[in-house]
C-alpha positions as CSV (number, residue, x, y, z in Angstrom):
1,M,-8.7,-24.5,12.1
2,I,-8.3,-20.7,12.3
3,L,-4.6,-20.7,11.3
4,P,-5.3,-20.7,7.5
5,M,-7.6,-17.8,7.9
6,L,-5.1,-15.8,9.9
7,L,-2.5,-16.4,7.2
8,Q,-5.0,-15.2,4.5
9,S,-5.8,-12.2,6.4
10,N,-2.2,-11.5,7.1
11,E,-1.5,-11.8,3.4
12,R,-4.3,-9.5,2.3
13,S,-3.1,-6.8,4.9
14,K,0.4,-7.0,3.4
15,V,-1.0,-6.5,-0.1
16,E,-3.3,-3.6,1.2
17,F,-0.1,-2.0,2.9
18,R,2.0,-2.2,-0.2
19,H,-1.0,-0.8,-2.2
20,N,-1.3,2.1,0.2
21,N,2.6,2.7,0.0
22,E,2.5,2.9,-3.9
23,R,-0.5,5.3,-3.7
24,A,1.2,7.5,-1.2
25,L,4.6,7.3,-3.3
26,S,2.6,8.5,-6.5
27,Y,1.0,11.1,-4.6
28,F,4.3,12.6,-3.1
29,T,5.9,12.3,-6.6
30,K,2.8,14.1,-8.3
31,D,3.2,16.8,-5.7
32,D,6.8,17.1,-6.3
33,K,6.1,17.6,-10.1
34,K,3.6,20.1,-9.3
35,K,6.0,22.3,-7.3
36,S,8.9,22.1,-9.6
37,S,6.5,23.3,-12.6
């Protein structure tokens, strides 16, 4: 069955997407702090 593998890769891509969002958010907030100081 390929279905379990598809579900697994979908979960992994969701986790990577969330991780990238958090990294982008932290980068933007860090940039904002740099500008304000």
